[in-house]
Residue, then its C-alpha position, 0 to 999 in steps of 0.5 A: m346872547t341872553i340864552l348863553l348868559i343864563g346857561s353860563l350862570a346855571i352851569g356855574y352854579w351846578l359846577t360849584q355845587t359839584l366841587e363842594e360835593q367832591r370835597y366831601v367825597e374826598l374827606k369821606d375817603f380820607a376818613q375811611r383811610v384814617q379808620a383803616d390806619l387806626q385798625a392797622n395800628q391796633a393789629a400791629l400792636l396786637a402782633k407785637a404783644q403776641v411776640l413779647a408774650d411768646q418769649p420764654a424769659l417772659q413766660q418763666a418770669v411770670e410763672s415764678q412771679d419775679r417782678s425784678a426779671l419782668m422789669q428788666i424785660l419790659i422796660p427796654t421793650k416799652a422804650e423800643l416799642k414807644l409804648d405808654w402802658i404795660k401791665v402783666i397780671n396773673t390769672q387772679s387779676q393781680s398786677l405783677v408789673d404796671l408800667t404806665n407814663e406819668t401823665i396817664q397814671q395821674k389821670g387813671v385809666l378805666d380798665p376793668k374789662i381789659f383786666a378781666s379779659a387778660a386774666k382769662g387769657v382772652t386776646l382782644d384790642d380796644w380803646l380806653s379813655t381816662p375818666d375825664n375823657s381827655r386821653i385815649l389809649g389803643v390797648v391790646t391783651v394777649p395770654i401768657k401761657t406755655k402748657t397752661l394759662m399763667g396770666g395776661l399781657v396788656l400793652g397800650q399806646e396813647m393816641t396823640e397829636d404826633s400819632l394823628t399827624h403820622i396818620a395824616q402823612g403830610s396831608s392838609k387835612q386835620i384830624i380830631v378824636i373826641s370821647g363823649p363831649q371831650v376832645a381826646a386827641s387833636m391836630v388843631g392846636s386850639l382844640r384842647d377841651r371841648l368841641p365848639f360844634q356838634p359833630l354831624p356826618q358832614q357839615r361846614v363849620k367855623i373855628q376861630g374865623q376860619t371855615f372848614l368842611t368836616v366829615s365824622f366817623d365812628i371808631p369801633r369800641l367795646s365800651d358803650q361811650p362813643l368814640t368819634g373821629i372828625v376830619l377837617s379840610s379848610t375851604q380856602p382851596l375850594e373857594a379858590a377853585k370856585q373863583t377860578l371856575w367863575l373866571r373861566l365861565l366869564g371867559v367862555l361867555v366873552l368867547g361865545g359872544t365873539l364866536i357869534t360875531l364871527l359866525g356871519l363872517r363864516i357864512a360868507e366864507m362858505i360860498v367859496r368853500p367847495i373850490t377851496a376844499l377841492t384845492q386842499a384835497t388835490q394837495s393832500l392826494a399829492e402828499g399821499n393821503l388817500d383817505r380824503a373824499l369830497p362831498v358831491d352835493r352839486s350838479d354843476e362843473v364843480g360837482k362833476l370834478s369832485n366826483a371824478f376826484n373821488q373815483m380816482a382816490e378810490q382806485l388808488r386806495h384799492l391798489f394800496s390796500v392790496l399791497e398792505a394785505s400782501n405785506s401783512q401776510l408776509e409779516q405774519r408768516v415771518e412772525e410765526r416762523t420766529q415764534e416757532l424758532s423761539k419756542a424750540i430754542s426755549q424748549l432746547k434750553q429747558t431740557q438742557a438745564q433739566m438734564i444738567q440739574a438731574e446730573k448734578m443731583s445724580s452726582l451729588g446723590k452718589l457722592v453722598a451715598g459713597i461718603a455715607h458708605e465709607i463712614n459707616n463701616p469704621v463707625t460701626f466697628i467703633y460703636g460695636n467695640l465700645e459696647h465690649l470695651d465699656p464692661a471690660t473697662q469697668r472690670v479692670l477698674e474694679l480689679i484696681d479698686l480691689y488691689q487698693q482695698y487689700y494693699p493700701q500701702a503701695p511702694p513709693e514708686i507706685e505712689a509716685r506713678i499714681a500721683e503723676i498720672e492723676w489716677e483719681y481724676l482718670r478713675e472718674d473721667i474714663p467711664a465719661m469718656l467712653n460714654s461720650m464716644r458712644i454718644g458721638s458714634q451714635r450721632i455719626r451713625e444717625i447722620v450717615l443714615s440721614l445722608r443715605n435716606f436723602s440720596r435714595l440711591d440704594e432704593a427703587e426709584t418708585k417706592w413707598a416712603d416716609i415723608h417725614q423722614g425725607l424732611e428730616s434728612t433735608l433739614l440735616i443736610l441744611r443744618h449748617r445754614l440754619n445754625a447761628t453765625p457771628t452776624r445773624p441769629q439761628i433760624e428756628v425750625e417749627r414742626n407740626y407733623g400730622e399722622l401720615p402713612p408711607i406713600l408711593c412716590h419718588p423719594g429722591l425727587l421729593n427730597q430735591v423739591f424739599l431742598n429747593i424750597l428750604t434753600n430759598a426760605i433760608d436765602a430769603l430770611e438771610d436777606r431780610l436779616k441783612n436789610d431790616p435791623s428790627f428783624t431778629r426772629p427768623y423761622i421756618f414752619i413745616s406742617t403735614g397732614f391730610t386735606q378734606r379731599n384726602r390728599i397729603k398736604i405739606v406746607i413750608a412757610d417762612n417769615g422772610p420779606g415775601i415775594p412781590e405781587d408782580i413777579q409771583s406768577q413767574i416763579f415757576d417759569p424756567f430760567f426766572t430768578t430774582k437772585p444776583v448773577g451767579q447765585g441762581t439758575g432760575m431752574g430750581m422752582s421750575i424743576s420742583y413744579q415739574i416733579i410735583t405736577e408731572k412725576h407725582h400728579g400733585n400741585l405746588i402752590c405759592r402764597s405770598t404777602p410782601g412783608n409777611g413771608c412766603e408759603f409753599k403748599i405741596l398736595l399729593p394724591y394718596n390712595p393706598q390701593r394704587t400700585a404705581i404713580a402712573d396709575i394715578p390720573m392727572n386730575a385726581p382730587 
């Protein structure tokens, strides 16, 4: 009993110390999350500043130094983004606009480095404090420029009790931020001036009669003055846990004493245990439990009986193992046949879907080529005649001008007719109408050419083709979906084309890949516009160029909702789709992947972060000395 008592006390002391250490570990983890949230808030503020600085209206107002226009842009933005400080300065560090909350403006903000960075067009984020260190602002700067640097934009958000409460997210832990000896922001209502204790990495402190465990951490800052965060957690749950632990140890101590008392009774019971075990094993065998075995540690009649029982049980286990092996082989064969049948059905469905898709694209190509051909003939006739009609019309007008010059007094009937047909207006409008007709017919010819380039039915299946021409033809086909509608803004397309020579490829199949990727990007942007009211600037980014390994790179990215991580590995699987029933077959990206990898021996890569859009990268091998795609090995770099 003495050993049990001493052991219980030692274990209790060790467990209470472990509980406190675990609390400190939890506080350190929470402090790291708070630090990460503060950095994330700064990153989000920097992104908002960059979006605001890229607005053409803001850039034009800064360029013209129109303070009234800047106020009209920035005052609603300040309220919408819940900012406490907005400044716009030019390259000479002169302030064009200064929107600062009254409470912060009264105390002033130390910002020489921020002004200097903004004037030089430097992008940075930092934490600034008022001269009395009673307030802290998260501040970012971004350049305002078009082709040249015009100034800088400075945004700031104050670190307040509400912002710290939002970071804590309902946790029982509390946060304090100090600048020097001064409390700058605190969730503890009683702390407004100075901290009643010296911050240490971890310690136990008492504030107004209540004990807390504290962990401090540093907040990165460009200035030399330190900025320290402190996380506090009340010790009441810890003390309650310790009390519960000691009560349980007391229960274990009482239970141990009881068990020692009962041990003697157990020894007496062990005398009749062999007979009891044999009886129980017989009953278990009758119920179908063949794994039961009796220990043979006696040489009397009970030992012989136990040995005979074990032999009988062993023979029964052998028979049942043979039956289970036969059953397992049969199930394995059935499963193999089922898998083979399922694989064959899946391949059949995939082949059927590919044939249907190929037939659809072929029919679409024929239809587009036919329409382009039928439109091209009359448009060419109209465009060609306009070239002759324009000078002929000019000569007729010159002749009429000569008549008016030499016969200024026309008969009354001619004067009335001139007034009726509004000759002066027609004299100015006829050349403009002819020019509009020429521009319209030229536009129709460009559209027809783009349709023919997209269909590629009048060219060989494999040929040297211009990637940029295929992209532009596909964008023209989708222009009706990119334009603004009454319910959403226009989807902008940003191009960053590199210098690419023609490559040997299947132009029609590559156009099909571009169409599938761009269509999915437009669907994703429309979905985010529908579900996220704050999302107002949808765009698609297309870039081309060479990789370091001399492969052609085509990148198509959007700023839609992105693809969830748990399904990113399935997007190229046949029949997999995230669209509602009736809006997608699940074959578009699968066929695109096969076109790139099998037809062109390239790579199709998808990268996506939920909430930050999606990016598709197409990598195609390029070797101007090759004469056919079939000559390119599958593992070409």
